[in-house]
C-alpha positions in Angstrom: -15.4 26.3 -21.4 -16.2 23.0 -23.1 -14.0 21.0 -20.7 -15.4 22.9 -17.7 -19.0 22.5 -18.6 -18.5 18.8 -19.5 -16.5 18.1 -16.2 -19.3 19.7 -14.1 -21.9 17.6 -15.9 -19.9 14.4 -15.6 -18.8 14.5 -12.0 -20.1 17.3 -9.9 -19.9 16.6 -6.2 -21.0 13.2 -5.2 -21.6 12.7 -1.4 -21.5 9.0 -0.4 -22.2 7.3 2.9 -20.0 5.0 4.9 -16.9 7.2 4.7 -16.9 7.5 0.9 -15.2 10.4 -0.8 -16.3 12.9 -3.4 -15.4 12.6 -7.1 -13.2 15.3 -8.7 -13.4 16.7 -12.2 -11.7 15.0 -15.1 -8.8 17.3 -16.1 -9.3 19.5 -13.1 -6.7 21.7 -11.5 -6.4 19.9 -8.2 -3.6 17.6 -9.3 -5.8 14.5 -9.8 -8.8 13.4 -11.8 -11.0 12.0 -9.0 -10.8 10.9 -5.5 -11.1 7.2 -4.6 -14.5 5.9 -3.8 -14.9 3.8 -0.6 -16.5 0.4 -0.9 -16.5 -2.5 1.4 -14.8 -2.0 4.7 -11.6 -3.9 4.7 -10.1 -4.8 8.0 -6.4 -4.1 8.1 -3.9 -4.7 10.9 -0.6 -3.5 9.4 1.2 -1.5 6.8 1.1 -2.6 4.8 2.7 -4.8 6.2 4.9 -4.9 5.6 2.4 -7.9 4.5 5.0 -5.4 3.4 8.8 -6.2 3.2 8.9 -3.4 5.2 5.8 -4.0 4.6 1.3 -5.5 4.8 -4.0 -10.0 3.7 -7.4 -10.6 3.4 -9.3 -8.3 1.2 -12.1 -8.7 -1.2 -15.4 -7.4 -2.5 -15.9 -5.7 -5.8 -14.2 -2.4 -6.4 -16.0 0.8 -6.9 -17.1 1.9 -10.4 -18.5 5.4 -10.5 -21.6 5.8 -12.7 -21.6 9.0 -14.7 -24.9 10.1 -16.0 -25.5 13.1 -18.2 -28.6 14.3 -19.9 -28.6 14.1 -23.6 -30.6 16.7 -25.3 -33.4 15.6 -27.5 -32.7 16.2 -31.3 -35.9 18.2 -31.8 -35.1 20.4 -28.8 -32.1 22.1 -30.4 -31.7 24.2 -33.4 -28.1 23.2 -34.3 -27.3 19.7 -33.3 -23.6 20.1 -34.2 -23.3 22.7 -31.5 -25.9 21.9 -28.9 -25.8 18.1 -28.4 -24.5 17.5 -24.9 -22.1 14.6 -24.0 -23.7 11.2 -24.0 -23.6 8.8 -21.0 -20.1 7.5 -20.5 -18.9 4.9 -18.0 -16.0 6.2 -16.0 -14.0 3.0 -16.5 -14.6 3.2 -20.3 -12.8 1.8 -23.2 -9.3 3.4 -23.5 -9.1 2.4 -27.1 -11.2 5.2 -28.5 -14.7 5.1 -27.0 -17.9 3.6 -28.6 -21.0 4.7 -30.3 -24.0 5.3 -28.0 -27.5 5.1 -29.4 -29.7 8.1 -28.4 -33.3 8.0 -29.7 -32.1 6.2 -32.8 -29.1 8.5 -33.4 -25.5 7.1 -33.0 -23.5 9.7 -31.1 -19.7 9.1 -31.2 -17.8 9.4 -27.9 -14.2 10.2 -27.2 -11.9 9.0 -24.4 -12.3 11.3 -21.4 -15.1 13.0 -23.3 -12.6 15.1 -25.3 -9.1 16.5 -25.0 -7.7 16.8 -21.4 -6.4 20.1 -20.1 -2.8 21.0 -20.7 -0.5 19.0 -18.5 -3.0 16.1 -18.2 -3.2 12.9 -20.2 -6.2 10.6 -20.8 -5.8 7.1 -19.3 -8.7 4.7 -18.7 -11.1 7.5 -19.6 -9.9 9.8 -16.9 -7.6 12.8 -17.2 -4.6 12.5 -14.9 -1.6 14.8 -14.4 1.4 13.7 -16.5 4.0 14.1 -13.7 6.7 13.1 -16.1 5.3 9.6 -16.7 4.2 8.4 -20.1 0.4 7.8 -20.1 0.7 4.8 -22.5 3.4 3.2 -20.3 1.2 3.6 -17.2 -1.6 1.7 -18.8 0.6 -0.9 -20.4 2.3 -1.6 -17.0 -1.0 -2.2 -15.2 -2.9 -5.5 -15.3 -5.9 -5.3 -17.6 -8.0 -6.4 -14.6 -7.3 -3.0 -13.0 -8.1 0.5 -14.1 -6.6 3.9 -13.2 -8.9 6.2 -11.2 -6.7 9.1 -10.2 -3.1 10.4 -9.9 -1.1 12.9 -8.0 2.5 14.1 -8.7 5.0 13.4 -6.0 6.2 16.6 -4.3 9.0 15.4 -2.0 12.3 13.6 -2.4 13.3 10.9 0.0 9.9 9.2 0.3 10.5 5.8 2.1 7.1 4.3 2.8 3.4 5.2 3.0 0.2 3.9 4.3 -3.4 4.7 3.4 -5.9 5.0 6.2 -9.7 5.2 6.0 -11.2 8.4 4.4 -8.2 8.7 2.1 -5.7 9.7 4.9 -2.1 9.0 3.6 0.8 8.8 6.0 4.1 9.1 4.3 7.6 8.7 5.8 10.3 10.9 4.3 14.0 11.0 4.9 16.3 13.9 4.4 19.9 14.5 5.6 22.2 17.4 6.4 26.0 17.4 7.0 25.9 15.1 10.0 22.4 13.7 10.6 19.3 12.1 9.0 15.8 13.6 9.6 12.8 11.2 9.5 9.5 13.1 8.9 6.0 11.6 9.1 3.7 13.6 6.9 0.0 13.3 6.4 -2.0 14.3 3.3 -5.3 13.3 1.7 -6.0 11.6 -1.6 -8.6 14.3 -2.3 -6.0 17.1 -2.4 -2.8 15.2 -3.0 0.6 15.8 -1.4 0.6 19.5 -2.2 -1.1 20.1 1.1 1.0 18.3 3.8 0.7 18.2 7.6 3.9 17.3 9.5 2.9 14.9 12.2 6.3 14.0 13.7 10.0 14.4 13.1 12.9 12.4 14.5 16.6 13.3 14.0 19.2 10.5 13.9 22.9 11.1 14.1 24.7 9.9 11.0 23.9 9.9 7.3 22.1 7.4 5.0 24.5 8.3 2.1 27.5 7.3 4.3 25.8 3.9 5.2 25.5 5.0 8.8 21.7 5.1 9.1 19.2 2.6 7.6 15.6 3.8 7.9 12.9 1.1 7.9 10.8 1.0 4.8 7.5 0.9 6.8 4.8 3.0 8.4 2.6 0.8 10.6 -0.6 1.9 12.2 -3.5 0.3 14.2 -6.8 -0.2 12.2 -8.3 3.1 13.5 -5.2 5.2 12.8 -4.7 6.4 16.3 -1.1 5.4 16.6 1.7 5.0 14.0 5.2 3.5 14.1 8.4 3.9 12.1 12.0 2.9 12.8 15.6 2.8 11.8 18.8 0.8 12.4 22.4 2.0 12.6 25.6 0.6 11.2 26.3 -1.3 14.5 22.8 -2.9 14.3 21.5 -0.8 17.2 18.2 0.9 16.4 15.0 2.3 17.6 11.3 2.6 16.8 9.3 5.8 17.1 5.8 5.7 18.4 3.5 8.5 17.3 0.2 9.2 19.1 -2.1 10.4 16.3 -5.1 10.9 18.6 -3.9 14.4 19.7 -2.4 17.4 17.9 0.5 18.0 17.9 1.2 14.3 17.9 3.5 13.4 20.8 6.2 10.8 20.2 8.2 8.3 22.2 11.0 5.8 21.2 12.1 2.4 22.4 15.2 0.3 21.6 14.7 -2.0 18.7 18.1 -3.3 17.3 17.9 -4.6 13.7 14.2 -3.7 13.3 13.0 -4.3 9.8 9.2 -4.3 10.0 6.3 -3.8 12.4 2.7 -5.2 12.6 0.3 -3.4 14.8 -2.3 -5.6 16.6 -3.9 -2.7 18.5 -3.0 0.7 20.0 -1.1 -1.0 22.9 0.4 -4.1 21.2 2.7 -4.5 18.3 4.9 -7.2 16.8 8.5 -6.3 15.7 10.7 -8.4 13.3 14.3 -7.7 14.5 17.0 -8.9 16.8 15.6 -7.3 19.9 13.0 -4.9 21.4 12.9 -2.7 24.5 15.2 -4.5 27.0 14.9 -8.0 25.4 17.8 -8.7 23.0 17.3 -12.5 22.6 18.4 -12.5 18.9 16.7 -12.6 15.6 13.0 -13.2 15.7 9.6 -11.6 16.3 8.9 -9.7 19.5 5.6 -8.8 21.0 5.8 -5.3 22.5 3.0 -4.2 24.9 2.4 -0.9 26.7 0.9 -1.1 30.3 0.3 2.3 31.9 2.6 3.8 29.4 5.5 1.4 30.1 6.7 -0.9 27.3 7.8 -4.5 27.7 8.8 -7.1 25.1 8.7 -10.9 24.8 10.2 -12.9 22.0 7.4 -15.0 20.4 9.1 -16.4 17.2 12.6 -17.7 16.6 14.1 -19.6 13.7 14.2 -16.6 11.3 17.9 -16.8 10.6 20.3 -13.9 11.4 18.8 -11.1 9.4 15.3 -9.5 9.7 12.6 -9.6 7.1 9.0 -8.5 6.5 6.1 -9.0 8.8 2.3 -9.1 8.3 -0.8 -10.0 10.2 -4.2 -10.5 8.8 -6.8 -12.1 11.2 -5.2 -15.2 12.6 -2.6 -15.4 9.8 0.9 -14.2 10.5 3.6 -13.9 7.9 7.3 -13.4 8.8 10.5 -13.3 6.8 14.2 -13.9 7.5 17.5 -14.7 6.0 20.2 -17.3 6.9 23.3 -18.7 5.2 23.0 -21.5 6.0 19.8 -22.4 7.7 20.1 -25.0 10.5 19.3 -28.7 10.1 16.0 -29.3 12.0 16.6 -33.0 12.3 20.1 -32.6 13.7 20.2 -29.8 16.3 23.5 -27.9 16.2 24.1 -28.9 12.6 23.8 -26.7 9.5 21.8 -27.7 6.4 22.9 -26.9 2.8 20.0 -24.4 2.4 20.6 -20.6 2.3 18.8 -17.4 1.4 15.7 -15.5 2.3 12.6 -17.4 3.5 9.0 -16.4 4.2 6.9 -18.3 6.8 3.2 -18.5 7.6 1.8 -19.4 11.0 -1.2 -19.0 13.3 -1.1 -15.8 15.3 -3.2 -17.1 18.1 -0.9 -20.2 18.4 2.1 -17.9 18.5 0.7 -15.6 21.2 -0.7 -18.4 23.3 2.8 -19.8 23.7 4.5 -16.5 24.4 6.1 -16.3 27.8 4.7 -19.8 28.7 6.6 -22.1 26.4 9.6 -21.6 24.1 8.9 -19.2 21.2 7.7 -20.8 18.0 10.5 -21.9 15.6 9.6 -20.5 12.2 12.2 -22.5 10.3 11.4 -25.9 11.8 7.8 -25.7 12.9 5.8 -23.5 10.5 4.9 -23.4 6.8 7.3 -22.0 4.2 5.7 -19.9 1.5 7.0 -19.7 -2.0 6.8 -15.9 -2.2 9.4 -13.1 -2.5 10.7 -11.6 0.7 9.5 -8.1 -0.3 5.9 -8.4 0.6 3.0 -6.4 2.0 -0.8 -6.8 2.5 -2.4 -6.9 -0.9 -5.8 -7.2 -2.6 -8.6 -9.8 -2.7 -7.2 -11.6 0.3 -3.7 -11.9 -1.2 -0.2 -11.1 -0.2 1.4 -8.6 -2.6 5.1 -9.2 -3.3 7.8 -8.6 -5.8 11.4 -9.6 -6.7 13.0 -7.6 -9.4 16.2 -9.7 -9.1 14.6 -13.0 -9.9 14.9 -14.6 -13.3 12.4 -13.8 -14.7 11.6 -10.8 -12.5 8.5 -11.0 -10.3 6.7 -7.6 -10.6 3.9 -6.6 -8.1 1.9 -9.8 -7.9 -0.9 -11.0 -5.5 -0.2 -14.4 -3.9 -3.3 -16.1 -2.4 -2.4 -17.8 1.0 -4.7 -20.6 2.0 -4.8 -23.6 4.4 -3.3 -26.8 2.8 -2.6 -30.3 4.0 0.8 -29.1 5.3 -0.5 -26.0 7.0 -0.4 -22.9 4.8 0.5 -22.6 1.2 0.1 -20.5 -2.0 -3.2 -21.3 -3.7 -3.0 -18.9 -6.7 -1.4 -15.8 -8.1 -2.7 -12.6 -9.8 -0.5 -9.9 -11.3 -1.0 -6.3 -10.5 1.8 -4.7 -12.5 3.4 -6.1 -15.6 6.8 -4.4 -15.5 8.9 -2.2 -13.2 7.0 1.0 -13.9 5.2 0.7 -10.6 7.5 0.7 -7.6 5.2 -0.1 -4.7 1.6 -0.5 -3.7 -0.6 -0.1 -0.6 -4.2 -0.9 0.0 -6.6 2.1 0.4 -8.3 1.1 3.7 -12.0 0.7 3.5 -12.0 0.1 -0.2 -10.8 -2.4 -2.8 -8.5 0.2 -4.3 -4.7 0.3 -4.3 -2.4 3.3 -4.2 0.6 2.6 -6.4 3.8 4.7 -6.9 6.0 5.4 -9.9 9.2 7.4 -10.0 7.1 10.5 -10.2 3.5 9.9 -9.1 1.0 8.3 -6.8 -1.5 6.3 -8.9 -4.9 5.2 -7.5 -6.3 2.0 -9.2 -9.3 -0.2 -8.8 -10.5 -3.5 -10.1 -12.3 -3.5 -13.4 -15.8 -4.8 -12.8 -16.8 -5.5 -16.4 -13.6 -5.7 -18.6 -14.2 -4.9 -22.3 -14.4 -8.1 -24.4 
């Protein structure tokens, strides 16, 4: 009863404007502590991209910080202060180190993290009760940058999760892969941050002959959507480098699907409901080789034009944010730009930044833009997606030392584009991936067992 009375007093049901979500009770039974709170509207073009390696840039504004107000009973209004004093005011992003003393009419009232013990199966982290899900609460906090705080968590309920994307109003699209004796099934699910993945709606399914475990099918680690969430894309490549992308119309239910050829597709950035960019070795009926292809639908018919070359011989990530376009590729070796037809002594994965408008203005009129010889190379890992505070979020666990989830600020320099700063999100490998929560400054992170909602700390404890 104490936890229930306290939870109702602390959170209740908060109705916000502008697409905001309600807050849930600390230690409640819905699988999470509270739903994320919408803040400034953040424009978003792609999954995350992939500025996702498989990914999803410019995002800012201060993150939400719920204010929690409770009435504190006057000392002369109760007969037994030890039993009747209600919980004092507590800031939801409070001090995880044991709370603080709050002065109430001259009386210091000690507080506890989360206002007291969490319910069974929940742990107190950053002053909220979250489901344990097999993760160690102290490890979750230690792995997260001190500039960020945990708001909520949900236990993962499915195996084979490949990629996810968070749309406005807490809509989560999650791509899941399963296999039987001879085929791989790709399923696009939808669930909400308010209820968690326990309540899932299947939006689309696509069966591919061959098995992932036999290295016959290679699903793309991306779910790409337009900003309004009316259309979604996911894809796969086969062992012979042929492949396809599935287009899902989310504006109707059940969601109709269609596919088009996309050999070697690795990532997709959606410009609008009828135009996308594909990083691969071909698209539709245009197989001009490794690069970026613009795919457009006119009266329901798709056509493709190669708009970027010079990405090596293997596909990489793709991201678009405003006029900034980021594309990755791999070569061994890269060509010598000063001596056409000759190879350089440079090899490995590369990431390039360029102007989207310049790329599209030349498409179909002049030769596609050469990323290797005519754009800016960025010193970021190839596993990238759209991040936070106007940054590109990337990681490289194979680097020495490893690069965990880190924000890389991309800005205009004397040489075109470059990295102007970095900011860590995670401090070790506990967190596997991260996606922006559209319309907020929050991020949805994953561990081996859970989805974790985090937000910037507005006023870090000294």
